[in-house]
C-alpha positions, 0 to 999 in steps of 0.5 A: 542087298548091298548090305548083305553082299558087303557082309558077306565080303567082310566076313571072307576078307580075314580068310583071304588075309590068313592065307599062307604067303608063298615060301621064298626061300625054298632052294632050287635043287640039281641032281648034284646040289643046289642050284646057284646064281654066279656073278662071273663064270668061266672054263678050266681052259681059260688061262684067267680061271686057271690062274685064279684057281691056282691062286686060291689053291683049287687043284685043277684036277678037281675042276672041270666044265665051268666055274663059277664065282660069287654065287648064291643059292637060287631060290624059287623066287630069285631073279638071277640076272647073271648065270644059273649053274648046278655045280658039284664041287665047292673050293674051300673058300666057298666062293669058288664053284667047280664042275658046273653046268648051266641050269636047265629044266632037265637038271632041276629036281 
């Protein structure tokens, strides 16, 4: 009886090993683009942020809401310990994201 059980179990083992592993590179989408994990955020009303935007050549007319710095795409397996943002503008150097809002379940599509 035990032999039959172990034979059946050994027949199922390769099937369990062959199942697809979860895809970890699926990026979470917002209505305005990809969700991001940003190390630093600020507002355009903060003088330090305004100085940084000016130094980087980001037009202040282009920047509203939150601004994200040092951002990376937020995927389904991300453990973002910083700030989760949805942004619809990127400065020329791809390191500054403007027109951002905090990610919540209502903004993820």
